[in-house]
N, C-alpha and C positions, 0 to 999 in steps of 0.2 A: 626581539630574536634575529641572531645572524642566520643568514642563508649561506650555506657552505658551498651547496652546488644547485645553483640556479637552475640549470636545465632539467635536472630531476625533479624538481619542484616542481617547474613548467609542464610536463608530461606528466606528473602526477594529478595537478590541477585539472588540466584539461582531461584526463580520465574520469575524474568525479563527475566533471560536466557532462560527458558523453553517457556514462552510466545513468548520472540523472533522467536526461533528457529521452533515453531508450526505454528503461523500466518504466518512468513515467508515462510517456506515450504509451507504451504495451499495455500498461492496467487501467489507463483511462480509456483507451480506444476499444480496447478487447474485452475489459471485464466492467468497468465501469460506467462507461456511456448509455450501455443498454440496460443496467439498472437504474440510474439516474432518470432516464429519458421515458422509462416503463411506466411511470406514474404509480398512484396509490394501488392500484391492483397487484401490480408485481411487487410495490415494496411489502405489502400485506404477505402475499408468497414467501418472500425471502427471511420476513420476519416471523413467520409461521415454523420455520424451523428452529427457532431459540429455547422452545420451552425444554428440549434435551438439554439444555445449560442452566434451567432454572428460572427462566424468564418465561415469566408468563403475562401477556396481554403487551397492549403497544406495537403492536406487529406493523403496522403500518411505519410508525416512527423509527423502531429498529431497522426495517428495511431500507427506509430514506437513509439512514445513518451509515448503511454498509455502502448504499451506492454512492453517498457522498464522501465517504473515507476513498472510495476506488476510483471516483472521477474527479472530485472537488479538491481531494490533498495531493493526489498525483499530479495535478495542474500547480499545485505550490510547490511540490518536489521539484519539478522541472524547474520553475522560474526562482527556487531558492529563496522562498519566503516563507515566514514561519515554519522553518524546514524541520526543525527536532519534534515541534509539535505533528505536524502532518506525518513524518517517518513513524510517530509512535502511534499514532491511529491505525496507520496501513499495517503495521505489525501486528497491533490487535485485533484487527480486521481480518488476517490472517490466521492468528492463533484460532478464531472462530471458526473460519472456514476450516482448517485441520481437523478441527474438535467434529465439526459436520460432518466430512468425508469418513471421519474414524467412526462413526457412529451408525452410519448407513447400514443396513442390513447386507450382509454376505452374498455376493453374487449379483447385488444391483451395481450398476454402471457407476464408476467413480467412487466405487467403497474400498475402504482401506489405503495403507500405505499408498497402493499405485494412484488411487487417487486425489489424495492429499499431497503427493510429492511436487506439484507446482506451487500451492499454496507456502508449502513448506520450503521452497526455493526463494520465493519473494519473502519471506518472514527472514530468511537469511540476510539477503540484500538491506532489506528496510533498516534492520538492527545494526548490521554493517555502517549503514548511510547515518542512522543515528548517533553512533559513536566517533565517525570520522569527521562529521558536520559536511554544509554544503561546498566547501572550497569556495576560493576568491570569486569565483566565476557566478556571482548568485546576486539577484537583484535586493535580496535582504541584507547582503556585504556592503553593497553600493549606496544602500538606503542609511545606513549606519555611519557612511563617510561623510 
């Protein structure tokens, strides 16, 4: 494919890199790290929210998977490795988070769309990144060359 306007492509590619780094760091540092480093007791508490979704049992495993998605997949997103699977897992995790916020009783902190809005924003970003790909400034792209 021939590039017609190279400077425009360069700024788009830098924009994708910046988006990956900022969103990945934000999710990993402010959401995922606390979950993944919390250990089995924290994982079990996180996983205990899943019966509302029809998932009963294995709470520790599912809590760990939520932490892994938010921390580990965010690092993969930043690096541009296994990019689309990482973005898909993060998008799925945000769907679960949205569902959880919407199922909280009214009046409880972070209940409803107000509480779900942050996860909804991340969902939009992860879906957009899934569709666009990591751009050329990614280890996964360099690894293939």
